[in-house]
C-alpha positions in Angstrom: -15.1 -53.9 38.3 -17.7 -56.6 38.4 -18.5 -58.2 35.0 -21.2 -60.8 35.5 -24.3 -60.8 33.3 -26.5 -59.5 36.1 -24.2 -56.6 36.7 -24.1 -55.7 33.0 -27.9 -56.0 32.7 -28.2 -53.5 35.6 -25.6 -51.1 34.1 -27.2 -51.1 30.6 -30.7 -50.6 32.1 -29.3 -47.8 34.2 -27.9 -46.1 31.1 -31.3 -46.4 29.5 -32.8 -44.6 32.5 -30.1 -42.0 32.5 -30.6 -41.1 28.8 -34.4 -41.1 29.2 -34.0 -38.6 32.1 -31.5 -36.5 30.2 -34.2 -36.1 27.5 -36.9 -35.3 30.1 -39.0 -38.3 29.2 -41.3 -39.9 31.7 -41.5 -43.7 32.0 -45.0 -43.5 30.5 -43.9 -41.4 27.4 -40.9 -43.6 26.8 -43.0 -46.8 27.1 -45.6 -45.4 24.7 -42.9 -44.5 22.1 -41.5 -48.0 22.4 -45.0 -49.7 22.4 -44.4 -51.5 25.7 -45.9 -51.2 29.2 -44.4 -48.7 31.7 -43.9 -51.5 34.2 -41.7 -53.3 31.7 -39.6 -50.1 31.2 -39.1 -49.9 35.0 -38.0 -53.6 35.0 -35.5 -53.0 32.2 -34.1 -49.9 33.9 -33.5 -51.9 37.1 -31.8 -54.7 35.3 -34.6 -57.2 36.3 -35.3 -58.1 32.7 -32.5 -58.4 30.2 -32.7 -56.0 27.2 -32.4 -58.0 24.0 -30.3 -56.6 21.2 -33.4 -55.8 19.1 -35.0 -54.0 21.9 -31.8 -52.1 22.6 -31.7 -50.9 19.0 -35.3 -49.7 19.4 -34.4 -47.9 22.6 -31.4 -46.3 21.0 -33.6 -44.9 18.2 -36.2 -43.5 20.7 -33.5 -42.1 22.8 -31.4 -40.7 19.9 -28.3 -42.5 21.2 -25.6 -44.7 19.7 -25.6 -48.3 20.9 -22.2 -47.8 22.4 -23.7 -45.2 24.8 -25.2 -48.0 26.8 -21.9 -49.8 27.2 -19.4 -46.9 27.6 -18.9 -47.3 31.3 -18.4 -51.1 30.9 -15.3 -51.3 28.8 
């Protein structure tokens, strides 16, 4: 399995998107709940922008997920 930082960024972003969709949230509603622009959410979900630990904690709260959820398929 690839393990470079770009791969990890993409996988974590993909898990954010997966959870958001499981909850039926749009990009716009998720962005509003997080206080960020929808375009930034899209960039996070594609792994174009790295999600900082503080931001990931915020995302986890909004998405009602444990932090480990975002890394489950990486370990």
